[in-house]
N, C-alpha and C positions, 0 to 999 in steps of 0.2 A: 386488571391493572395495565396501564399504558406503558409501552416501552419508552425508555428515555432515549432521546435522540441527541447525538453529538453534532455540534456545528463544525463543519469542515472549512478550512481556509484554502482558497484556490491560489496556486503558485504557478508561475511560468518558469520552466527550467530548460536550459540548453545542454545538450550532451554531444560529445564527439560522435561522429557517425558510427564508428565501430562499437562503442559502448551502447549506443541506442539499439543497434542491431542485436547485440547480445542480450539486452534486456527484453527486447521483443521476442527473441527465441525462448528465453526462460518463461515468459508469460504464456507463450503458445504451448510449451511443454507441460506447464502446470495447469493449463486451461483457466487462466485468470487474466485480468486486465493488466496492461502495462502500468497503470496507476497503482494497482495493488502491489505489484513487484517493487515499485519505487517506495511506496509507503512502508512495506514490510522491511525493506533494506534500511530505510531511514530510522525506523523504530529500533532495529537491532543496533545500528550505529550509535544512536543516542544513548541506549543502555550501556553499550560497551565503553563509551567515552565518559559518561557521567556516573555510572554505577547505580543510577536511579531508574526504577521502573517507570515507563511512560504509560499514560492512560490508553487502554485498548479502545478501539472504535466499538461503539455499541449501536450505531445506526444500522438499520436493516441492510443486509448484503455486504457490509464492510467487516473485514476481519475474519471472514469465513474461509477464504481461499478459493471460493467458487464464484463463478459468474452467475448473476441472476438471469433468469430466462426473460427474453423480451418478446 
């Protein structure tokens, strides 16, 4: 059975320098990408604000909290 892939939408986001540094530190501590930290925080915010569960990522390597080996 083939795994279902989720299409991701690319966005360009600007952060204040202090927030960006904090997010980078969190990513480094968790050994995940900065993008993962931002996606995880965004999903949590969306659930908190709407009360609706959002679709979790099913694309390989996304949603696991771990970086893929390169």
